[in-house]
N, C-alpha and C positions, 0 to 999 in steps of 0.2 A: 556632411548633409547629404554626400553620396552613398552611407550605407544608410541610413536613412530612409532614401528613395528605393533602395537596393529592397530595403526589409518590405517596404512597400508593395515594391511590384511580383516579390515573389510572394507574400502573403495573398492578393487581389491574384493570383495565377492559380494556388491552391484555390482561393474560395470559388473560383470558375470552373475547375476541372470536378470540383466534388457536387458544385450545382448540377452541372451537366452529368453528372454520376448516379444523383439524387433522382431527375427526369426524367433518365431513362435512355441519354442519349449517347452514353459512353460506357462500355464496358470495359471494367478495371478487374479481373481475378483476384489480386488481391486484395481488395476491400470484401471482396464475396466469401470467402475465404474467413474474415475476419466477422464477415455478417452470421455464420454460420456456430464462430468461438466463440461469437459474443451470445448468439441464440442458446446454442448447448448451457456456456455457464448462468444462465439468468433460470434455466430452465430448471438443471441441479438446483440452484441456490432456492426460487421460490418455489418450488415443487412442496407439498404439504406434511410426504414423505407419513402418509397415512391412508391406509386402505379404505377403498369404497363395500361398507357394509352389503351393498346389493346384491354384486358383484363376486363369484368364488371359483377359482381355478381346483378343478380334480386332474391330478398330475398325475401321469402317465411317467414315475418316476422309476429311481433305480428301486426302489423297495416294493414297489409294484413288480417289473419285471421279473426279481428273486423270489415272489409270490406267486405268479399267474405265469409267468412262462417269458423267453424274449417275443420280441413284436416282429412279426401281428401278430396281437390275438386273436382265436378262435370266435367269427361272428356270434357265436352260442355265448362265450363268453361277453362281450360287448350289448348283446341283448339284454344280458342280463344284468350290468351293468345299467343301461340306460332306463330297466323297468323299474331296475332298486332305484333310483335318484327320484322318477318320477312316481310311482307306486309308493314306495317309503318314505322318500322325505318329501316327494311333493313338492319340487323343485319347480320356479315359472317358468325357466327356458333352458334352452341349453343348445350349444354351437357347437360342430366340430371343426378344429382346427388341423384337421388332415382328410385325406381323402381314402376314398374305399373303391381304387377303378380295378381290382382283378375278384374274380370268384373263389371263396372260400372253396379249400379241396381236404382242409387239415382232418375233415369228422370220414374221409373214404368213401363217403356216398357215390364218388365220378366213377372209383374206380368197380365197386360194385354193382351198378349201373352196367361198368362194359360188361360187367363179368353175366349180366342177366341178357344181354341182348349178344352173347358170343358161349362160350363154352358151358353155361348153365340155364341156358333160356330152356330147358327142360325140363329143368329140378321145380318139380311143383311147392316141395317145400323151401327153398329157395326165396324162388317169387315171390312167397306170401309171404316170408318170415322177413323181406325188400319190403313190402309193402307197409307191413306194420312201422318199419322202423323209417320210415322216406322221410316223415315229419318229422322226429326225433334227429338225424344227421343232415336234414340242409339246412345247415348254420344261418347261408345268405339268406333264406324264406322267415328262420326265427326274429334274424337282426331287422329286415326289410320289416317285419308285424311291428314290432320294438317300436318304429321310427313314425308310424300313421296315427295321427288324431291326434296330434303332440305339437308343442310350440319347440319343432326342433329345425337349424336351419344346420343344413349342412354343407361343407367348404369347398370347394375347386381353386384351379389357380390359370395362369394363360400366360401365354410365351408368343414370344412375335416369328416362329418357326418353330419346325419340327411336325411331329405325327398329333393329332387329335386321338382322343382316348375319353371314354364312358362319354355320358348323357348332359347335359345343362341343364338345370331350372329353366322356369318360364321365364323369361325377361319380362323389365320391366315397361311398362305400357308405352308403345312408339309412339303414341299421339301427345305425350309428354316428355319424351327422350330422343325419338327420331330424328328431328334435325339439329339435336345437341352434341349428336355420336360426333362427327369429324372432331370436336374439339376435347375429345375426352384421350386420355390413357388408354389402348390399342392394342390388340393381340388377334391374331390369327387363327394360333391354335391352343389349345386347351388340353388341361386333364381333369375329368370329373369323373365320379362316383357312378355306379351301374345302372342300368335306369332304376330299378329295383328300390333304388337309395335314397330317390327322391322324397324331401320330405316337404314340409310344410312350407320352407322356403331354401334358397342356397345362397351362397355368397362368397366373394374370394376373398382368399387371405393372403395377399402379395403387397409388400408395402412400395412406398415410390422412393426407392435408394435412392441418394443425391450422391454427388459427382464424390463425395470423398468415403463411399460405404455404407454410412449413416444411417438409420433409418428415423426418417423425423415426419413423414408423412404418409398417408394409406390415401389412396382413391377410392372414393366414396359412390362412385359409377363409373363401370368402363366399357368400352367397346371392344367387345366382343365377333367378328364376322358380322359386323355391322348391327348387330344386337345391344341393349345397354343392362347391365348386369351390376348388383347393388355388393357394396364389400361386406365381409362376414358380418363387423361388427356393428352396420350400419342392417341388414336384414335381420340381428339377433336383437337390436333397439326396438324395431318395429313390433315383432312378434312374442317379445315379451310383454310390449305394450296395448297389443290388440290394434295396432294401428292400419291406416289403410299404406298402400304401399307408399316410397315418397315419391316427389315430383321437383323438378327445380324450381328455381327462382329465377327468373332470366331478367339482365335490363331492354328496355324497346319491346319489341313483338315476339319474343320468342324463337322466333327464326335463325336473325342476325345478330340477337342480342349476347352478351356475353350471361352466364353464370355468375350469380351474385350470393349463390344460397341453395342452400336443400330443405325442403318441408317435408318436417316429420311429424305429422297429431298439428299441433298450435305454437311448435317452434320453427324456425327457419334458423338451421345450421349453417356456420359459414365457412364458405371454400374457396378455393383460388378459382381460376378461370377456367382450368385444367378439373373442376371437381376434387378437387383433393382438399385433405383436412390434415392440419398439425395438428398429430397425435399428444393430447393433455398427459403426461404422465406427474404420476400423482406424486413419485418416490422410484428410491435403485429396486432394483429386482430383488424379486419374491417380498416388492411391498405390499401387493394385494395378497389375501388367503386360499393360500395352498393348503389342499387335503389329498393324501394318497388315494388314488384308484383303488389299489386291492383293500385299502380301510372302508371304503366307502362300498365295493362287493359287501365284504363279510360285517356293515352294518355297524360297525366299532364306533362312527361319526358320530355325535350328540344329535339328535335332530334340526336342533333350531339354528346348526351350523350353515346346514341347508335349506331347510325350509322357507318356501316362498322362494328362493337365490336365482338370480342367472346365473346359468354356470358355461363354463368355457371348458370343452376337455381338450386336455391337450397334452406336450410333454415337455420337461424341463430335464430331462438324463440327457448327460451330452451325447452319449453315444448314437442318440436318436437326431443331431443334426439340426435344430431347430431353438440357435440361439443365433441373436443377432446385433451387431453394432447399435448404440440407439445414445440419446446424448448421455444418457444415466449411466452409460456403462457398456463396454465392449464384448460383453458376452451376457445379454439381455435375451432370456425366454421369450421365444415369438406368439407362446399363446397369449403370453401378459402385455405385449404390445395391445395385443385386440383387445382384451378386460380393461387396458385405460381408456383407450378409444368409446369401448359401449359407456363407460363412466361418465365421459364427458359427454356424450350425447344424449343419457340420460338427462343430464342437466343442461342440455341444450347449451353449455359452455366448451365452446372450440375457439381455440386461438385462432385472429385471424389477422391478414393484413390485407385493409381494403383500402382501394384508391385515394381516399381521401388522405392515408398516412401520408400521401407522396409528398400532395400541396401540404399539409403538417412539416414533413421533412426540409422540403423547402423553406419553408418559415422559420425554422428552428436555426437552420444552416444559416439564416441572413441575421438576427438576431444575435447569434452566438456571434459569428464577424463584425457584427457593431459593435459589438461590448466587448472581445478581444483586441478587436484592434484600439479602440478607447482605452481600455488598465492597462494593456502591454507598454505602448506607447509613452501615457505618463505616468507611469508607478515605478520604485524601487524593484528591482529581482526578486528581491522578496514579498514584496505584496505584489508584484506579476502574479510570482508562480502560488500566493495564498488567494487570490483570486480566481487562477487557474483551475483550482484543485476544487472552490467554492463553485467555478461553474460546468466542472466535472460531478459534483457532486449532486447538484441541481437537476442534470439532465440526465442521470441514471434515478434521482428520484422521481421524476418524469415519468422516464419510463418503467420502473415498476410499477408504480402507480397503474396506469394502461394497464399494463398485463395483469396487473391482481384486480381490479377493480374493474375493468370493462374488456377483459381479452384482446387486446389491441397489442400486435406486434409490433412495437415502433423501431426500424432499425436502429442502431446503433453506432453502426462502425464509419456511416461518412462524419457524421458530430464527434465519436470522439478521434477523429482520425486531424477532421478541422484544427479541435482544440490542441490537439498536438503537436500538428505542424504548427500552429499559428507560433504556440508557446515557444518553440524549439527556434524558430526562423528569428522571435525577436530575442530569445535569448544570446544567439549563436550573435546576431548583429550588437548586440548592447554587450557581448564577452567585448568584443571586437571595439566599441565604444570608449570601453571603460579603460578598457590594456592602454588603449591609446591616452589618456585622460591619464591615467598610469605613468604610460612614459613622460607628458609631458607633467607631473606633479612631480617625478622623480628628477626629471633634469632640474626641477627646481631646488627638489629639497634634500633629493637621494643621498646628498652628502653629508646632512645634517642631521636628517629622520630616519628612524628604522624603519623598515619596510610595512612591517604591522600598521604602524601612522601612516605612512603613503597609501595601506588599502581604506583603510577608514575618512583618510581625505578625498579618495577618489568618488567617493560618493557623495560629494557638494565638493568639485573643483571649481567651482567658481568662486569660494568662498577664501582662497589661500592663495595668498601672492606671497612675494619676500620685501613690498614695501614696507617700509619702519610703522612700528605703531606699539600703542600702551598697549601692555598686558598684564594681569592679574597672573601670578604663579611663584614657582616657589625654588628656588637654586641651589643647589648642592657643590662643593665642593669638599676635593680629597687631598692629603698629604701624606706622604710619605715619612713616617720618623726615621730620623738620622741617614738621612738617604745618599749624603753626602758621604761619610762613611763606606755605605756599602758600595755603592759603584766604586771607590777609592781601592776595596778589597778584590775587585773582579776584573776581571778582562772583559774585554766589547762585545765578545760575542757571546759569553754566558751572560753578561750584564744583560744586551737585548733580550736573549731568549731567557732569561728572572724577570724580564720589564714585562715581557710580551704574555706570558702566562697571568701573570698580576694583574695587566689592565685586562685581559679579556677575561678574566672572570667580573673583576668591575664592572665592565660592560654590559657581560650575560646578565648579572641581578639589575643594570638599567633598565634593558632592552625587558626581562621578562620579569622581573618583580619576586625571583625566588619561590619560595611558600604562598606569598601574600596572596590573598583572595580577593579578585576582582581588581588586579592590576591593570595600570595602564602604563605603559611602556614612556620613558623618557626622554628629553632630547638630550643627544652627548653632543654640546657646544665644539669642544675643546681637548685634546690631552697636550700639559704645558709640560713637559718632562716627566715625570713623577708625579705631577697634579692631574685630577680631574673635573673640567664642569660638566655642570649639566642642570637642564631645567626642566619642571613638565610646566605645563599650561601655554606652551607652545610651540609648534601652528597648532596644534590643534586644543583645542579649549578643554580645559579637564577642571570642572569643580572642586574635586579631590586631591586637586596636588601637592597641600601640602601634604595630605597625610599618604600621598605615593614615594614622596622624597623623605618621610620619616621610614617608610616600610623598608626603602629600596637600601638608606643607610646603615637597620641593623641587619638586613639580609649582607651588607655587603661585612660589618665585620664576624655574621655566623661565616659566611663564606671563606672567611679569610683565619676562622678555624680548622678549617676542611683544608685550607689550602697549605697552610704552613710547616703540618710533618711532611706533605711532601715536595714541598722545599727543602726541609732538612734531610730528609731522603737522600739527595741530587747533591748533599752536599752544601745548601746555599742559606744564605740567612733566614729567620723569617720574616714578614713584613709584620708593621702595624701600622695603621693608619689616624689619623685625625679628619675627622668628617663634619664640616658643619652649614649649617641650612637656615636659609631665611626666607617669609615672603613678603609676596609684597608687588607694590606696580613697577615695574620693568621697560625699560623700550626695544623692539626685539626689531629683528627686519635683517637685509642683506647691508653689512657695514665693510668698509673697506677702502680703497683706492681703488682705480683705474685697473690698477694692475692685480690688485686679489681682492674680490670680497670673502666675506664669511657670514651665515647668517648665523647672527649673535644676540646675547640678550645683556643690555649696559645700563647702569645707571647705579643711586644710592643701594636700593636689595641688594646689585648684585656685589657690589663691592663691602656693603657688610656682614656677606655672608663670605665674602673672603676671609675679613676680619674676624670673626666667629670662627673660622677653622682654623685660625691659628693661634687662638685661646684654647683650643682643646689641650694642648701640651701642658698650658700652665694650671689647666684644672685636675691634672690627671682624667682625663677621660676621654673615650673613641669619640661619642659623636657630641657635639651643641646645636640646639638650636634658639632662633630667636622667639624673642615673646611672643612676633605676629606666627609665625609655624606652629607653636605651640598651643596660640587659640584657635589656630584650624585647624589643626589637627587633634581634638580633643579625647580620641580615642585609646590612646597611651599612656603607659604612666611615666610620670616625669621629675625630676630630683630639681628644683632650684637651685644654684649654687653661684648666682653672685648677681646682682646690676653693677651697670659698667658704663661707664664712656669711653668709645674708642678712637683713636686720632681721626680730628677728621672732621669728629660727627658732635654735634651740642644735645643732639637729644639723647637720654640714657636709654638703654636697652637692659631686660632682664634674660639670664641666660639661662637656662633648661638642658638636662641630660636627659635623654630617654633611658629608661630602666627597664630591666627583667622582674616577673612579679615576683621572683625572690629578694629582691630587694627594697621592696615596696617601705617596711619598714622605717629604714632609711628617710623619706620623706619628713613625715612627720619631726624627726630628731634634729634635720637640716632647718625645716621650718625656725625652730625654736630656738636652733645657735642663732641662724638669721636675725629673728627677731631680738636678742638678746644685744648680738653685735652690732646693730643698727640702731640702737638705743644708747650703744656706748658704755654695756654692762657686762667690760671684757674679761672681769672674775667670774662670773658665771659664761660666760662663751666658751672658754676656758676648758670648764668643766662638763658644759655639754661636749665640746669638741673629743674628745677623748670615745665617745659612743661612737662617733662616725666613721665606717670603713674604710672612705677613700683614703689613700695614706698623703698622697699627693696633697690633696685638701685640705686634710689637718694641718698640713707645712706651713701651706703657703698661708692660713688663717693665724696659722700662729706667731708668723715671720711680719704679716699686718700688723696685728695685734701688738706686737714689739713696736713695733712702728709709732705704732698710735699713743702709744703709751710715751716716747718721746719727745712725740710730734703729734700732738692732740688735734685730731678735725675740728671745724668750728662747730660752738651750742647745734648748729641749725641746718648740722651737716645733714642728706638725706640719704645717707647710704650708699650711696652711688661711687664707685670706684673709677677714679680716672687712669687707663693706658696711658704714657707719652709716646709708645711707639707701636710700629705695624705687628 
C-alpha cells in the first residue's frame, strides 16, 4: 500500500511540474534541450530530401576560385556574372548572400587618378588616355550599373556593437512596422554595401542562432537603429513575385499587440512574437541545385537550368567561412539556409508554434496522464510496457501529422518526458512490489520449487499457497541400479562427491529440460538416498505435465550417457537408473507434522509411479510409463511391454517404454508377440520373441511361458500379470 501511494505521489508531482512547464510558469533547461533535439530529429526525418526547382544557388565554389581567382573577385567579373544571368539565362531574381562594403581598386584606376593629379597632371596624352579608360577601369561603376532596374536583392548584416559601414537600403514602412520595432531582434551597427550598390531591395542575412549554436530560425524583420528591415530571403521572395513590401499581422490594434504573422501578397507567413521564422529545411547540405559560378560565367550551363529561376549567389567554399551548424548538419552552407527559407516563403508553408498549441499540449499532457495512470496500475509489466509504447507511438504519429499536414511544431519534450517518467516510476515500484511477492512466494515454495517457477508464480501470487488440494500431475521416480554394491565399494567422501555429481545432473534436467523445446520445469519433491522424486503440474499448473515428465526422463538417460565417461575417468563406476512415470490426480500441499512440514504429493498416482519405477529392472528398460502418461503425451514413440497388476492395486495398468526413432520397428513386433501371448498361443509367441531386441524382455517372457505351460492360466485370462511384491 505504501509503495502504491508513493507511486501515485511521484506521478502527480511529475504531472504538476510538466503542466507548469508547458504553461510557461517553470523553466526546465533540460527539457528545452530535449525540445531542440526532438525538433532537429523530426526535421531530419521528415525533410523531403528534394530540391526546389524554383530556387538555384550559383556557387562561388573551389572550382570557381581556381578558374577566376581568389575572392573577392574584381567587380567587372561580378558585373559580367550578373549580366550573364539576367541577359543570357533570363533568371527571375537574384539575391546576394554577401556584402560589398569597400571600393574595388583592382583595376588600378585609383592609382592612375592619383598620377593625373600629381606628377602627370601636365601630360596631355596621359590625361587623354586616362579619360578614355575611365569607364573601362571603373569596375564599381560597371557593377553598380548591372544592379539597376533588375530584380536584385543585396545583403547586409547587423550587430549589437562596433562601427557601421556602408549604406542601408530603404527600410520597410514605418507606418506598418514602427510601433513593433522594439519587439524585434535589433542591432545598433551594421555592415552594408557601398551606396552605389543599393539595388531594388536589400535584406539582412544573419540567422537567429540558438543557444547551442544551431541555426533553426531567421528573423524575417529586424530593428536597426529604430528602422525595420527584411531578411534577405523575405526580400527576395517579395521581389521575385513583384509583390508589395511585407506588412505585419498583429493581434489587437498593432500598437500594443503581438505579432502573429507577416503578410506577403495574399499569404500570411507564420512567425513568432519577434517575427522569427523556422527555416523549413528540405534536406541535407547540397540538396538544392548548385551551379558553379565559373560555369555560369562561361555559359556552360544549359539554359533551362537557370531560366526563370530565383538565384542566390553565395559560397560553399570552406575557406570563405560561410558554413553553419543546422539541424541537418554541422557544416551547412549559409547560402543554402536562405535558399530553404525562400522555398518555404514561396509556398507560404513555414513551421510555426502558435499560442493555441500551448493549450493543445496541456490537453495532451492531461489525457496522457489519465491513460497512463490507469494502464500502468492495472496491467502486468509486459502489457504496461506495450501500452506505453503504443501511447508513445500515437503521440509521435499525431506530432508528425501536424508537422507534415499543417506545418505545426507541437512540442514533444513534455509529453515524452511524462510518458518516460510515469512508466519508470510505476515499473520501479512494480519491481519492488514484485520482489516482495517473490520473497513471500520464496518463503512458501522456495525450498520446493525452482526459481524459474517462482518467477512465474509471482505474476499472480494470490493463486498460490501451500494448502492441500487435488491436482492433475505427472510423477517421476528415479532409482540407481545396484546402489548398495556401489556404496560398499567407495569411501564416504568419494560417495558423497559421486552422488552429488549424479544428483546435480538429474536436478538440472528436471529444472531446465535439457534440449526439450518449450519445457516447463518440474518440482523436485525430495531426494531419498539414491532416489529422486519430482512432479509436474503443481504448484504451477502445467497442461503438458506428462510430456514434460517424459522429456525429462529421456534427457536424464541422455545426461547419464555423457556423465558416465566422466565418472569412469575419476575411477568411479558408471551409473544406470530406472525411471518410472505415472499421471493422474494427486493431493499436493504442505504435509507433515508440527515439527517438520514439506510440500509434497501423495495418493495412488504417486504410489503407482514408484511401483512402475521398480519394474524397470524387471523389463530391462531405462524408462517405464503408465497408460495415463502415454495417453497424455502422445508425441513420443512407445513400446508396450506388459499389462500388470501391482501389489496393492486392483486395477491393471499397461506399461510402456518410450523409445527412440531407431527402435520403432520393435513396436509392431512387440504388439504381435503380445497378441499371441495373451491369446495363449505360446508356440507362436516364442518364435516371435526371437525378433525382439531386448534380451531381458525375451528372457522374462520365456520364463513366464515356461511357467504357464506348467501352470496354465484360466481360459478367460485377460493377459494381466500380477506382481506379488513391490
